[in-house]
Biopython code that builds the backbone (N, CA, C, O; Angstrom):
import numpy as np
from Bio.PDB.StructureBuilder import StructureBuilder

atoms = [
    (1, "MET", "N", (29.235, -69.381, -41.867)),
    (1, "MET", "CA", (28.561, -68.101, -41.879)),
    (1, "MET", "C", (28.015, -67.802, -43.265)),
    (1, "MET", "O", (28.325, -66.780, -43.877)),
    (2, "LYS", "N", (27.218, -68.697, -43.722)),
    (2, "LYS", "CA", (26.606, -68.534, -45.032)),
    (2, "LYS", "C", (25.783, -67.246, -45.089)),
    (2, "LYS", "O", (24.937, -66.993, -44.231)),
    (3, "GLY", "N", (26.046, -66.452, -46.100)),
    (3, "GLY", "CA", (25.252, -65.259, -46.307)),
    (3, "GLY", "C", (25.771, -64.003, -45.634)),
    (3, "GLY", "O", (25.178, -62.936, -45.797)),
    (4, "LEU", "N", (26.874, -64.096, -44.874)),
    (4, "LEU", "CA", (27.364, -62.922, -44.176)),
    (4, "LEU", "C", (27.832, -61.840, -45.153)),
    (4, "LEU", "O", (27.565, -60.657, -44.943)),
    (5, "ALA", "N", (28.526, -62.241, -46.216)),
    (5, "ALA", "CA", (28.979, -61.253, -47.204)),
    (5, "ALA", "C", (27.785, -60.538, -47.828)),
    (5, "ALA", "O", (27.804, -59.320, -48.004)),
    (6, "SER", "N", (26.757, -61.297, -48.157)),
    (6, "SER", "CA", (25.561, -60.690, -48.740)),
    (6, "SER", "C", (24.881, -59.760, -47.743)),
    (6, "SER", "O", (24.420, -58.684, -48.125)),
    (7, "ALA", "N", (24.811, -60.150, -46.484)),
    (7, "ALA", "CA", (24.190, -59.308, -45.462)),
    (7, "ALA", "C", (24.964, -58.009, -45.285)),
    (7, "ALA", "O", (24.364, -56.946, -45.123)),
    (8, "LEU", "N", (26.283, -58.085, -45.313)),
    (8, "LEU", "CA", (27.104, -56.884, -45.181)),
    (8, "LEU", "C", (26.914, -55.944, -46.369)),
    (8, "LEU", "O", (26.871, -54.726, -46.198)),
    (9, "ILE", "N", (26.800, -56.506, -47.566)),
    (9, "ILE", "CA", (26.606, -55.670, -48.752)),
    (9, "ILE", "C", (25.214, -55.040, -48.737)),
    (9, "ILE", "O", (25.055, -53.879, -49.114)),
    (10, "ILE", "N", (24.213, -55.794, -48.306)),
    (10, "ILE", "CA", (22.862, -55.231, -48.186)),
    (10, "ILE", "C", (22.875, -54.071, -47.186)),
    (10, "ILE", "O", (22.279, -53.024, -47.436)),
    (11, "ALA", "N", (23.556, -54.264, -46.056)),
    (11, "ALA", "CA", (23.656, -53.194, -45.058)),
    (11, "ALA", "C", (24.398, -51.991, -45.632)),
    (11, "ALA", "O", (24.040, -50.850, -45.341)),
    (12, "LEU", "N", (25.421, -52.230, -46.439)),
    (12, "LEU", "CA", (26.149, -51.132, -47.080)),
    (12, "LEU", "C", (25.230, -50.320, -47.981)),
    (12, "LEU", "O", (25.279, -49.090, -47.971)),
    (13, "ILE", "N", (24.397, -50.994, -48.754)),
    (13, "ILE", "CA", (23.458, -50.312, -49.645)),
    (13, "ILE", "C", (22.492, -49.449, -48.831)),
    (13, "ILE", "O", (22.265, -48.283, -49.156)),
    (14, "VAL", "N", (21.935, -50.024, -47.783)),
    (14, "VAL", "CA", (20.989, -49.281, -46.934)),
    (14, "VAL", "C", (21.673, -48.082, -46.290)),
    (14, "VAL", "O", (21.111, -46.987, -46.265)),
    (15, "VAL", "N", (22.875, -48.278, -45.770)),
    (15, "VAL", "CA", (23.594, -47.205, -45.086)),
    (15, "VAL", "C", (24.032, -46.121, -46.062)),
    (15, "VAL", "O", (24.046, -44.943, -45.705)),
    (16, "ALA", "N", (24.386, -46.494, -47.271)),
    (16, "ALA", "CA", (24.759, -45.474, -48.261)),
    (16, "ALA", "C", (23.585, -44.543, -48.529)),
    (16, "ALA", "O", (23.749, -43.324, -48.584)),
    (17, "ILE", "N", (22.418, -45.115, -48.691)),
    (17, "ILE", "CA", (21.219, -44.301, -48.923)),
    (17, "ILE", "C", (20.890, -43.493, -47.670)),
    (17, "ILE", "O", (20.642, -42.290, -47.750)),
    (18, "PHE", "N", (20.889, -44.155, -46.513)),
    (18, "PHE", "CA", (20.564, -43.477, -45.250)),
    (18, "PHE", "C", (21.520, -42.321, -44.976)),
    (18, "PHE", "O", (21.081, -41.214, -44.664)),
    (19, "SER", "N", (22.810, -42.566, -45.090)),
    (19, "SER", "CA", (23.805, -41.559, -44.760)),
    (19, "SER", "C", (23.695, -40.346, -45.684)),
    (19, "SER", "O", (23.796, -39.204, -45.237)),
    (20, "ASN", "N", (23.489, -40.603, -46.959)),
    (20, "ASN", "CA", (23.369, -39.485, -47.892)),
    (20, "ASN", "C", (22.093, -38.692, -47.658)),
    (20, "ASN", "O", (22.101, -37.465, -47.754)),
    (21, "LEU", "N", (21.007, -39.370, -47.356)),
    (21, "LEU", "CA", (19.777, -38.654, -47.028)),
    (21, "LEU", "C", (19.941, -37.862, -45.737)),
    (21, "LEU", "O", (19.414, -36.757, -45.612)),
    (22, "LEU", "N", (20.667, -38.422, -44.783)),
    (22, "LEU", "CA", (20.916, -37.715, -43.528)),
    (22, "LEU", "C", (21.733, -36.447, -43.767)),
    (22, "LEU", "O", (21.484, -35.423, -43.131)),
    (23, "VAL", "N", (22.699, -36.506, -44.670)),
    (23, "VAL", "CA", (23.469, -35.306, -45.018)),
    (23, "VAL", "C", (22.538, -34.230, -45.548)),
    (23, "VAL", "O", (22.613, -33.073, -45.132)),
    (24, "LEU", "N", (21.660, -34.612, -46.468)),
    (24, "LEU", "CA", (20.748, -33.640, -47.066)),
    (24, "LEU", "C", (19.778, -33.069, -46.033)),
    (24, "LEU", "O", (19.492, -31.872, -46.035)),
    (25, "VAL", "N", (19.274, -33.933, -45.151)),
    (25, "VAL", "CA", (18.316, -33.479, -44.137)),
    (25, "VAL", "C", (18.996, -32.578, -43.118)),
    (25, "VAL", "O", (18.463, -31.522, -42.777)),
    (26, "LYS", "N", (20.157, -32.973, -42.631)),
    (26, "LYS", "CA", (20.799, -32.166, -41.586)),
    (26, "LYS", "C", (21.273, -30.817, -42.111)),
    (26, "LYS", "O", (21.395, -29.863, -41.343)),
    (27, "GLU", "N", (21.540, -30.729, -43.402)),
    (27, "GLU", "CA", (21.955, -29.446, -43.969)),
    (27, "GLU", "C", (20.774, -28.512, -44.210)),
    (27, "GLU", "O", (20.960, -27.310, -44.403)),
    (28, "THR", "N", (19.573, -29.054, -44.197)),
    (28, "THR", "CA", (18.385, -28.222, -44.424)),
    (28, "THR", "C", (17.489, -28.115, -43.192)),
    (28, "THR", "O", (16.539, -27.331, -43.191)),
    (29, "ASN", "N", (17.773, -28.888, -42.145)),
    (29, "ASN", "CA", (16.937, -28.894, -40.952)),
    (29, "ASN", "C", (17.828, -28.694, -39.725)),
    (29, "ASN", "O", (18.588, -29.587, -39.349)),
    (30, "GLN", "N", (17.730, -27.541, -39.119)),
    (30, "GLN", "CA", (18.587, -27.200, -37.983)),
    (30, "GLN", "C", (18.341, -28.101, -36.771)),
    (30, "GLN", "O", (19.264, -28.349, -35.995)),
    (31, "ASP", "N", (17.110, -28.595, -36.596)),
    (31, "ASP", "CA", (16.816, -29.474, -35.464)),
    (31, "ASP", "C", (17.578, -30.796, -35.584)),
    (31, "ASP", "O", (18.126, -31.288, -34.598)),
    (32, "VAL", "N", (17.613, -31.361, -36.774)),
    (32, "VAL", "CA", (18.361, -32.608, -37.001)),
    (32, "VAL", "C", (19.854, -32.344, -36.808)),
    (32, "VAL", "O", (20.552, -33.139, -36.179)),
    (33, "PHE", "N", (20.331, -31.247, -37.341)),
    (33, "PHE", "CA", (21.733, -30.852, -37.180)),
    (33, "PHE", "C", (22.097, -30.770, -35.701)),
    (33, "PHE", "O", (23.118, -31.310, -35.276)),
    (34, "ASN", "N", (21.264, -30.097, -34.927)),
    (34, "ASN", "CA", (21.527, -29.945, -33.494)),
    (34, "ASN", "C", (21.424, -31.271, -32.746)),
    (34, "ASN", "O", (22.178, -31.504, -31.801)),
    (35, "ALA", "N", (20.505, -32.139, -33.151)),
    (35, "ALA", "CA", (20.376, -33.449, -32.510)),
    (35, "ALA", "C", (21.630, -34.290, -32.747)),
    (35, "ALA", "O", (22.117, -34.955, -31.833)),
    (36, "LEU", "N", (22.140, -34.260, -33.952)),
    (36, "LEU", "CA", (23.373, -35.003, -34.249)),
    (36, "LEU", "C", (24.551, -34.420, -33.472)),
    (36, "LEU", "O", (25.429, -35.152, -33.017)),
    (37, "LYS", "N", (24.561, -33.107, -33.328)),
    (37, "LYS", "CA", (25.604, -32.438, -32.552)),
    (37, "LYS", "C", (25.529, -32.858, -31.081)),
    (37, "LYS", "O", (26.554, -33.052, -30.428)),
    (38, "ALA", "N", (24.309, -32.995, -30.576)),
    (38, "ALA", "CA", (24.117, -33.386, -29.174)),
    (38, "ALA", "C", (24.564, -34.828, -28.928)),
    (38, "ALA", "O", (25.022, -35.158, -27.835)),
    (39, "ILE", "N", (24.433, -35.673, -29.930)),
    (39, "ILE", "CA", (24.815, -37.085, -29.774)),
    (39, "ILE", "C", (26.318, -37.237, -29.595)),
    (39, "ILE", "O", (26.775, -37.983, -28.729)),
    (40, "GLY", "N", (27.092, -36.518, -30.427)),
    (40, "GLY", "CA", (28.524, -36.760, -30.396)),
    (40, "GLY", "C", (29.398, -35.549, -30.193)),
    (40, "GLY", "O", (30.619, -35.656, -30.301)),
    (41, "GLY", "N", (28.817, -34.398, -29.902)),
    (41, "GLY", "CA", (29.612, -33.204, -29.702)),
    (41, "GLY", "C", (29.862, -32.415, -30.982)),
    (41, "GLY", "O", (30.119, -31.212, -30.932)),
    (42, "HIS", "N", (29.789, -33.078, -32.109)),
    (42, "HIS", "CA", (29.926, -32.443, -33.421)),
    (42, "HIS", "C", (28.962, -33.172, -34.346)),
    (42, "HIS", "O", (28.750, -34.375, -34.197)),
    (43, "HIS", "N", (28.384, -32.462, -35.289)),
    (43, "HIS", "CA", (27.358, -33.097, -36.128)),
    (43, "HIS", "C", (27.905, -34.275, -36.924)),
    (43, "HIS", "O", (27.170, -35.230, -37.173)),
    (44, "TRP", "N", (29.177, -34.237, -37.332)),
    (44, "TRP", "CA", (29.726, -35.367, -38.079)),
    (44, "TRP", "C", (29.967, -36.576, -37.173)),
    (44, "TRP", "O", (29.836, -37.717, -37.616)),
    (45, "THR", "N", (30.312, -36.334, -35.920)),
    (45, "THR", "CA", (30.485, -37.443, -34.972)),
    (45, "THR", "C", (29.138, -38.121, -34.729)),
    (45, "THR", "O", (29.038, -39.348, -34.756)),
    (46, "GLY", "N", (28.104, -37.313, -34.491)),
    (46, "GLY", "CA", (26.757, -37.866, -34.324)),
    (46, "GLY", "C", (26.297, -38.607, -35.558)),
    (46, "GLY", "O", (25.674, -39.664, -35.457)),
    (47, "HIS", "N", (26.600, -38.061, -36.727)),
    (47, "HIS", "CA", (26.261, -38.705, -37.998)),
    (47, "HIS", "C", (26.923, -40.084, -38.070)),
    (47, "HIS", "O", (26.289, -41.069, -38.446)),
    (48, "GLY", "N", (28.197, -40.135, -37.706)),
    (48, "GLY", "CA", (28.927, -41.403, -37.740)),
    (48, "GLY", "C", (28.369, -42.429, -36.767)),
    (48, "GLY", "O", (28.273, -43.613, -37.093)),
    (49, "ILE", "N", (28.003, -41.983, -35.583)),
    (49, "ILE", "CA", (27.445, -42.894, -34.575)),
    (49, "ILE", "C", (26.109, -43.466, -35.053)),
    (49, "ILE", "O", (25.889, -44.675, -34.987)),
    (50, "VAL", "N", (25.225, -42.600, -35.530)),
    (50, "VAL", "CA", (23.911, -43.052, -36.013)),
    (50, "VAL", "C", (24.074, -43.985, -37.212)),
    (50, "VAL", "O", (23.400, -45.011, -37.300)),
    (51, "THR", "N", (24.958, -43.631, -38.124)),
    (51, "THR", "CA", (25.179, -44.451, -39.316)),
    (51, "THR", "C", (25.745, -45.821, -38.948)),
    (51, "THR", "O", (25.360, -46.829, -39.540)),
    (52, "THR", "N", (26.645, -45.863, -37.986)),
    (52, "THR", "CA", (27.208, -47.142, -37.532)),
    (52, "THR", "C", (26.131, -48.028, -36.915)),
    (52, "THR", "O", (26.099, -49.233, -37.162)),
    (53, "ILE", "N", (25.260, -47.441, -36.124)),
    (53, "ILE", "CA", (24.158, -48.207, -35.517)),
    (53, "ILE", "C", (23.241, -48.767, -36.604)),
    (53, "ILE", "O", (22.835, -49.927, -36.541)),
    (54, "VAL", "N", (22.920, -47.947, -37.591)),
    (54, "VAL", "CA", (22.065, -48.409, -38.698)),
    (54, "VAL", "C", (22.754, -49.539, -39.460)),
    (54, "VAL", "O", (22.105, -50.516, -39.834)),
    (55, "PHE", "N", (24.071, -49.417, -39.696)),
    (55, "PHE", "CA", (24.809, -50.466, -40.403)),
    (55, "PHE", "C", (24.768, -51.786, -39.645)),
    (55, "PHE", "O", (24.495, -52.834, -40.231)),
    (56, "ILE", "N", (25.036, -51.738, -38.361)),
    (56, "ILE", "CA", (25.023, -52.965, -37.554)),
    (56, "ILE", "C", (23.622, -53.566, -37.529)),
    (56, "ILE", "O", (23.460, -54.775, -37.693)),
    (57, "ALA", "N", (22.618, -52.731, -37.327)),
    (57, "ALA", "CA", (21.236, -53.223, -37.276)),
    (57, "ALA", "C", (20.837, -53.883, -38.585)),
    (57, "ALA", "O", (20.251, -54.966, -38.576)),
    (58, "PHE", "N", (21.146, -53.248, -39.713)),
    (58, "PHE", "CA", (20.745, -53.832, -40.991)),
    (58, "PHE", "C", (21.582, -55.038, -41.377)),
    (58, "PHE", "O", (21.114, -55.887, -42.135)),
    (59, "THR", "N", (22.803, -55.135, -40.879)),
    (59, "THR", "CA", (23.577, -56.352, -41.102)),
    (59, "THR", "C", (22.892, -57.525, -40.415)),
    (59, "THR", "O", (22.731, -58.593, -41.005)),
    (60, "VAL", "N", (22.491, -57.320, -39.168)),
    (60, "VAL", "CA", (21.811, -58.379, -38.409)),
    (60, "VAL", "C", (20.465, -58.711, -39.056)),
    (60, "VAL", "O", (20.131, -59.883, -39.230)),
    (61, "ILE", "N", (19.698, -57.686, -39.408)),
    (61, "ILE", "CA", (18.388, -57.912, -40.038)),
    (61, "ILE", "C", (18.543, -58.672, -41.349)),
    (61, "ILE", "O", (17.818, -59.634, -41.603)),
    (62, "ALA", "N", (19.490, -58.240, -42.180)),
    (62, "ALA", "CA", (19.686, -58.893, -43.480)),
    (62, "ALA", "C", (20.181, -60.326, -43.302)),
    (62, "ALA", "O", (19.765, -61.225, -44.033)),
    (63, "TYR", "N", (21.057, -60.536, -42.342)),
    (63, "TYR", "CA", (21.605, -61.880, -42.150)),
    (63, "TYR", "C", (20.548, -62.860, -41.645)),
    (63, "TYR", "O", (20.350, -63.930, -42.220)),
    (64, "TYR", "N", (19.883, -62.481, -40.575)),
    (64, "TYR", "CA", (18.908, -63.404, -39.996)),
    (64, "TYR", "C", (17.576, -63.391, -40.721)),
    (64, "TYR", "O", (16.844, -64.381, -40.696)),
    (65, "GLY", "N", (17.258, -62.294, -41.359)),
    (65, "GLY", "CA", (15.979, -62.196, -42.041)),
    (65, "GLY", "C", (15.959, -62.792, -43.426)),
    (65, "GLY", "O", (14.907, -63.209, -43.911)),
    (66, "TYR", "N", (17.141, -62.840, -44.084)),
    (66, "TYR", "CA", (17.098, -63.243, -45.479)),
    (66, "TYR", "C", (18.360, -63.972, -45.932)),
    (66, "TYR", "O", (18.282, -65.090, -46.442)),
    (67, "ALA", "N", (19.506, -63.352, -45.751)),
    (67, "ALA", "CA", (20.731, -63.838, -46.375)),
    (67, "ALA", "C", (21.181, -65.208, -45.877)),
    (67, "ALA", "O", (21.823, -65.941, -46.630)),
    (68, "SER", "N", (20.871, -65.575, -44.654)),
    (68, "SER", "CA", (21.331, -66.862, -44.136)),
    (68, "SER", "C", (20.493, -68.025, -44.676)),
    (68, "SER", "O", (20.912, -69.180, -44.606)),
    (69, "ARG", "N", (19.304, -67.713, -45.217)),
    (69, "ARG", "CA", (18.427, -68.776, -45.723)),
    (69, "ARG", "C", (18.362, -68.835, -47.233)),
    (69, "ARG", "O", (17.965, -69.860, -47.788)),
    (70, "LYS", "N", (18.731, -67.790, -47.898)),
    (70, "LYS", "CA", (18.587, -67.699, -49.348)),
    (70, "LYS", "C", (19.954, -67.437, -49.965)),
    (70, "LYS", "O", (20.723, -66.611, -49.473)),
    (71, "GLU", "N", (20.242, -68.146, -51.043)),
    (71, "GLU", "CA", (21.511, -67.944, -51.733)),
    (71, "GLU", "C", (21.443, -66.662, -52.557)),
    (71, "GLU", "O", (20.646, -66.551, -53.488)),
    (72, "ILE", "N", (22.279, -65.708, -52.207)),
    (72, "ILE", "CA", (22.342, -64.430, -52.914)),
    (72, "ILE", "C", (23.752, -64.304, -53.478)),
    (72, "ILE", "O", (24.735, -64.578, -52.789)),
    (73, "ASN", "N", (23.838, -63.894, -54.718)),
    (73, "ASN", "CA", (25.137, -63.715, -55.335)),
    (73, "ASN", "C", (25.755, -62.404, -54.844)),
    (73, "ASN", "O", (25.277, -61.328, -55.202)),
    (74, "PRO", "N", (26.819, -62.484, -54.021)),
    (74, "PRO", "CA", (27.406, -61.254, -53.487)),
    (74, "PRO", "C", (28.033, -60.375, -54.565)),
    (74, "PRO", "O", (28.152, -59.164, -54.379)),
    (75, "TYR", "N", (28.438, -60.969, -55.695)),
    (75, "TYR", "CA", (29.024, -60.178, -56.774)),
    (75, "TYR", "C", (27.970, -59.278, -57.435)),
    (75, "TYR", "O", (28.251, -58.127, -57.768)),
    (76, "LYS", "N", (26.769, -59.806, -57.620)),
    (76, "LYS", "CA", (25.687, -58.981, -58.164)),
    (76, "LYS", "C", (25.298, -57.888, -57.167)),
    (76, "LYS", "O", (25.023, -56.754, -57.560)),
    (77, "LEU", "N", (25.276, -58.230, -55.886)),
    (77, "LEU", "CA", (24.994, -57.223, -54.863)),
    (77, "LEU", "C", (26.067, -56.140, -54.843)),
    (77, "LEU", "O", (25.767, -54.967, -54.624)),
    (78, "ALA", "N", (27.307, -56.531, -55.071)),
    (78, "ALA", "CA", (28.400, -55.559, -55.098)),
    (78, "ALA", "C", (28.219, -54.574, -56.251)),
    (78, "ALA", "O", (28.542, -53.394, -56.110)),
    (79, "ILE", "N", (27.713, -55.039, -57.378)),
    (79, "ILE", "CA", (27.445, -54.151, -58.511)),
    (79, "ILE", "C", (26.329, -53.172, -58.142)),
    (79, "ILE", "O", (26.416, -51.981, -58.441)),
    (80, "VAL", "N", (25.293, -53.678, -57.498)),
    (80, "VAL", "CA", (24.202, -52.811, -57.038)),
    (80, "VAL", "C", (24.751, -51.788, -56.038)),
    (80, "VAL", "O", (24.411, -50.607, -56.105)),
    (81, "ALA", "N", (25.594, -52.243, -55.118)),
    (81, "ALA", "CA", (26.171, -51.345, -54.111)),
    (81, "ALA", "C", (27.009, -50.250, -54.775)),
    (81, "ALA", "O", (26.899, -49.080, -54.406)),
    (82, "ALA", "N", (27.834, -50.615, -55.739)),
    (82, "ALA", "CA", (28.656, -49.619, -56.434)),
    (82, "ALA", "C", (27.781, -48.599, -57.148)),
    (82, "ALA", "O", (28.071, -47.403, -57.129)),
    (83, "THR", "N", (26.716, -49.068, -57.773)),
    (83, "THR", "CA", (25.796, -48.164, -58.467)),
    (83, "THR", "C", (25.129, -47.208, -57.484)),
    (83, "THR", "O", (25.046, -46.007, -57.741)),
    (84, "VAL", "N", (24.657, -47.738, -56.364)),
    (84, "VAL", "CA", (24.016, -46.909, -55.345)),
    (84, "VAL", "C", (25.009, -45.877, -54.798)),
    (84, "VAL", "O", (24.657, -44.710, -54.621)),
    (85, "LEU", "N", (26.238, -46.301, -54.534)),
    (85, "LEU", "CA", (27.241, -45.374, -54.011)),
    (85, "LEU", "C", (27.527, -44.239, -54.994)),
    (85, "LEU", "O", (27.684, -43.089, -54.585)),
    (86, "ILE", "N", (27.595, -44.552, -56.267)),
    (86, "ILE", "CA", (27.836, -43.521, -57.276)),
    (86, "ILE", "C", (26.660, -42.548, -57.332)),
    (86, "ILE", "O", (26.858, -41.333, -57.350)),
    (87, "ILE", "N", (25.448, -43.075, -57.360)),
    (87, "ILE", "CA", (24.255, -42.225, -57.426)),
    (87, "ILE", "C", (24.147, -41.344, -56.182)),
    (87, "ILE", "O", (23.862, -40.152, -56.295)),
    (88, "MET", "N", (24.369, -41.910, -55.006)),
    (88, "MET", "CA", (24.269, -41.137, -53.773)),
    (88, "MET", "C", (25.361, -40.073, -53.710)),
    (88, "MET", "O", (25.106, -38.957, -53.257)),
    (89, "SER", "N", (26.553, -40.394, -54.149)),
    (89, "SER", "CA", (27.640, -39.405, -54.167)),
    (89, "SER", "C", (27.300, -38.253, -55.099)),
    (89, "SER", "O", (27.524, -37.091, -54.761)),
    (90, "LEU", "N", (26.762, -38.569, -56.268)),
    (90, "LEU", "CA", (26.367, -37.518, -57.207)),
    (90, "LEU", "C", (25.243, -36.659, -56.635)),
    (90, "LEU", "O", (25.195, -35.454, -56.884)),
    (91, "ALA", "N", (24.347, -37.265, -55.878)),
    (91, "ALA", "CA", (23.251, -36.500, -55.263)),
    (91, "ALA", "C", (23.792, -35.485, -54.263)),
    (91, "ALA", "O", (23.348, -34.337, -54.243)),
    (92, "VAL", "N", (24.742, -35.896, -53.437)),
    (92, "VAL", "CA", (25.304, -34.981, -52.442)),
    (92, "VAL", "C", (26.138, -33.896, -53.126)),
    (92, "VAL", "O", (26.060, -32.726, -52.753)),
    (93, "VAL", "N", (26.924, -34.277, -54.112)),
    (93, "VAL", "CA", (27.715, -33.285, -54.852)),
    (93, "VAL", "C", (26.775, -32.284, -55.526)),
    (93, "VAL", "O", (27.015, -31.077, -55.484)),
    (94, "GLY", "N", (25.716, -32.784, -56.143)),
    (94, "GLY", "CA", (24.742, -31.905, -56.780)),
    (94, "GLY", "C", (24.077, -30.974, -55.786)),
    (94, "GLY", "O", (23.854, -29.800, -56.083)),
    (95, "PHE", "N", (23.757, -31.489, -54.605)),
    (95, "PHE", "CA", (23.136, -30.666, -53.572)),
    (95, "PHE", "C", (24.060, -29.520, -53.161)),
    (95, "PHE", "O", (23.640, -28.363, -53.132)),
    (96, "PHE", "N", (25.309, -29.839, -52.846)),
    (96, "PHE", "CA", (26.229, -28.799, -52.412)),
    (96, "PHE", "C", (26.608, -27.856, -53.553)),
    (96, "PHE", "O", (26.861, -26.675, -53.314)),
    (97, "ALA", "N", (26.651, -28.353, -54.777)),
    (97, "ALA", "CA", (26.931, -27.479, -55.925)),
    (97, "ALA", "C", (25.796, -26.487, -56.137)),
    (97, "ALA", "O", (26.025, -25.355, -56.562)),
    (98, "SER", "N", (24.570, -26.913, -55.841)),
    (98, "SER", "CA", (23.418, -26.024, -56.029)),
    (98, "SER", "C", (23.381, -24.908, -54.979)),
    (98, "SER", "O", (22.721, -23.888, -55.178)),
    (99, "LEU", "N", (24.084, -25.103, -53.869)),
    (99, "LEU", "CA", (24.119, -24.081, -52.821)),
    (99, "LEU", "C", (25.024, -22.909, -53.181)),
    (99, "LEU", "O", (24.847, -21.797, -52.683)),
    (100, "SER", "N", (25.992, -23.173, -54.050)),
    (100, "SER", "CA", (26.935, -22.091, -54.370)),
    (100, "SER", "C", (26.497, -21.253, -55.548)),
    (100, "SER", "O", (27.192, -20.310, -55.928)),
]
sb = StructureBuilder()
sb.init_structure("model")
sb.init_model(0)
sb.init_chain("A")
sb.init_seg("    ")
for serial, (resi, resn, name, xyz) in enumerate(atoms, 1):
    if name == "N":
        sb.init_residue(resn, " ", resi, " ")
    sb.init_atom(name, np.array(xyz, "f"), 0.0, 1.0, " ", f" {name:<3s}", serial, name[0])
structure = sb.get_structure()
């Protein structure tokens, strides 16, 4: 399974950005909030379902589209992932701090 670790990390990066943007959008757009609520009964359940689907889809896309054919250093990707996670976390914290 050459490239699976890299594909999973790429999917993590995409999902971190997607999930954080979804938090910001659903908190400012009632239609998105209600759509997520309709998916899973609660907006966080819907958020989790959509995010899981995006993660699985991007794992498959990254694996078959790139990672299985090209040697990618998963350690460098992990550094990128950690950086993205920190930036996205700060963005959400900043957003909610600005509301108070």
